[in-house]
N, C-alpha and C positions, 0 to 999 in steps of 0.2 A: 134689390133684395135686402130685406132687413137683416141686422146683426143676428138675430135669433135664427132666422132661416139659414143664413150662411153657416152658422155654427152647427146646426142640425144637419145640413148637407155634407159637412166634412170639409168645406172650403177653407183656405187660409184667410184668416181675417186680419184686418189692419186697423189698429185703434191708435188714436193720437191723444195724449193727455194735455188738457189745457186748463190752467187756473183762472178763476174769475178774478176781476180787479179788486184792489183794496179801495173801494170808492165806488162811484156810480157811473164814471165814464167807461162805457163798454166799447168804445170805438176800436181800441186795439185788439180786444178779444174778437170782436166781429170780423175785423180786417184779416186777422190771422186765420180765422175759421174759413172765410171766403177763399183764401189762397189754397186751401187743401180740399175743398168741396169736390166730391166726385173722385178723390184719390184715396180716401180713407173709408172704412165702412161705418165708423162711428167715432164720436169724440167722448172720452172720459173726462168728467169734470169732478175734481176732488172737492171735499167739503172742509174748508179751513185746515188743509194738511199742514203739518209741522207746527200745529198749535197757533197759526197765524190767523187772526181775524180777517176775513175776506166777505164779499158778497156770497150768499148761499149758493150751494151747488144746484139746487132746484131752479133758482133764477138763471144760472149759466146754461142749464139744460133747455129751458124755455127759449133762451136767446138762440141757441143752436137750432132748435126746431123751427124758429122763425127764418133761419138762413136755409131751411130745407135740409138739415143734417140731423142724423140721429145721435142721441146722447145717452150715455150711461152715467150714473152718478154714485159717488161713494156714500155709504151709509154706515155710521158707527154710533157707539153709545156714550162716548165721552161727554158731549154736549147737551143730550136730551134724555128726559125720563121716558118711560114706556108710552105715556099718553101723547107727548109731542112727536115721538118716533112714529107712532101709528098715524097721527094726524097728517104728518109730512108724507108718509108713504101713500096714503089715500090721495092726497093732494098731487103728488107726483104722478100717479096713474091717471087721475082725471086731466092732467095737463099733458099726457102723452108719453110720459117717461115709463117705459115697460121693462128696462133692463137696470139692474142694481149690482153693486159690488159691495158685500159686507166686509169691512176691514176693521182693524183695531186702530184707533186714533193715537198719534204719538202723545207722549207725555205732555201735559199742558204746561208744566214747569219750563219747558224748553221753547215755549212760544212767546208771543208778544204781549200776552195778557196773564202775567204770572200770578196776579191776584185772584184770577177767576178759579172757581171751584169745578172739578170734574164731576160728572154725575154718575155714569156707569150703573144705572139703575138695572139694565140687563147686560149680559155679556153676549159675545157673538153668537153662540149657540141659542141663547134666549131670544135674540133678535130674529134668528131663523125661525124659531118657534112662533114668534109674533107674525112673521110673514106667512107662515102656514095657516094661522088662525084666520088672518084677514082674507086669504085665498079661499078658505072654506066657508067664508061668510059671517064671520063673528070677530069681535075684538078680544082682547085679553081679559076684559071684564065679563065676557059671556053674552054681550048684547049683540044682537042680530044686525048685520049691515044691510043697507039699502044699495045692493049691487056690490059685487065682490071683484077685487083686481086679480090679474094673472100676471106675474112677474117672471122674467128670466134672471135668475140670481147667481152671481159668481162669488168667489172668495179669493184670497191671496195667501201665498206662503211667504213669509219674510226671509231675509238673509239670515242664515243660521251660523253661529260661531263654530259648531263642531258637529260631528256625526250625531251625538246624542240629541242635540237640540233639533236637528233635522228630523230625526226619527219621532220626536215628540210632536213637531209640527205636522209630519205626515199623518200621524194618528189623529191629530185634531182635524186636519183636512178631511180625513175619511168620515169623522162624525158630521162635518159640515156637508159632505156629499150626501150622506144618509138623511140629512136634515133638509136637503133640497138644493144644494150648490149644483149648478149645470156646467160650470167651467171654473178653471183655477189659473190665477195669474202667478207666474213663476217670480222668484228672485231676480235681480238684475243679472243679465248675461254679458260677461266680458271674456269668457273663455269657452269655446264650444265643446271642448273635451269635458270639462267640469259640467257643462249643461247636459251632455249626454249622460253622464253619470247620475245627475239628478233625475233625469227622465227615467233611467232604469229603476230607481228607487220609487218613483211616483206612478209607475205603470199600473201598480195594483189599485190605484184609485179608480181607474177605468172612467176617466173623466177628461174631456178636452183640456190641454194645457196651452195657455197662451203665454209666450215668453215675454220678458221685459227687457227693453234696450235702452240705456241712458246714452244721451249725447254728453260727452264728458266735458266739453267747452274749453279745457286748458290743462296745461302740465300740472298746474297747482291742484285742480280738481281730481285728476287722475292720481297724483301723488297722495292727497289727502285720503282718498278711499283705500288706496293700497296700504297705507300706513294704519288707518283706524279700522278697516275691515278687510284684513288679509284673505279672509275667507272668500271675498268676492272674486279673486282670481285675476286681478289686474297685474300683469307681468312688467318687469323692468324693461323688457323689449317693446312692449306697447308704449310705456312712458318715453322711452328713447325716441320712438318713431315720432311721437307728437313734438318732442323737444327739437328734433332735427329738421322738422318740416319748414320749408320756406313760408307757407301759409298755415299756421297751426289751427286756426279756426277751421279751415277747409279740410284739413287732415282729420280733425275730430269728426267732421260731418261724414267724411269717407269711412272712417272706422265704424261708425254706427251703421252706415249703409251696408258695408261688407258683412257685419254681424247679422243684420236683417236678411241678407241674401243667403248666408249659410244656414239660418235657421229655417228656411223653406224646406218642407219635406220632413223636418224633424218633430214639429209640433204643429198646433192648428192655428197659430196666429202670432201676432206680436203687438205689444203695447210700447209705443215710443214716448219716452219722457225726456223733454228737453231742458228741464230745470230752469225755466224762464226764458228759453231761447225759442219760443214758439215760431218766431219768424223765420227760423232755420229748417222748419219742417219741410217746406216744399223742396229744398235742396237735398235733405235726407231722403225723401221719397224719389226724387230724380235719380240720385246715384244708386238707389237700390232697385231701380227699374219699376217702380210702383206708380 
């Protein structure tokens, strides 16, 4: 069953995020994908996340399809003008990519090509408008298309520093839902109570929420997030648990799996982000009973 059909049926969906390589050697990407084939509903392929130049998400999605796996790709406006965005969207659909996630790209000044210039010809709502035009059979210039795509499009709510910021993001998410978003990716979940509070605020969107779970990887990673993003909800107790474990890597895997298990029944799915440790995805899925 496709991701779109599972989403419409109300079933719990499992998505794994996998980055494309910085180069043309795709062997590791394909190997990691094969190890989770049949255990996840789809793979999310980011498009140069963190402002780091990599192989395009579209190429990554096609590689997933060659392995018999469905793929969703990130689409945002930082690197392409409206013509290039529309061209890539048509190419994606022609190559079998029917599910997209409209997100805001990280500031390019934090990436590895700081001399590059951000484009931002459209904003996220403008991109949703472009998608709607394409689906209605024309481009943003008013020209008729020879065949129109039909996408399942989602959006994301980022980590918010305070309640006011969250309210602003929820209002923006409501506009994206009105513009065509069919699902919403949540901020990272480290505390189930905090996530339940988020859900109570987001229920007015009346749109499936897919939670986000990070594999923390180390005490240092957990401490960094706790220090720099206290709103994420990483507790001292969680950090101590990792620090005291005889096998810290395995403990991090278990924490991610326990979080996934706790999320079942609360939302309509989970996105698993391993922060470069895609080879650990089978272990996370195993511990989570997936």
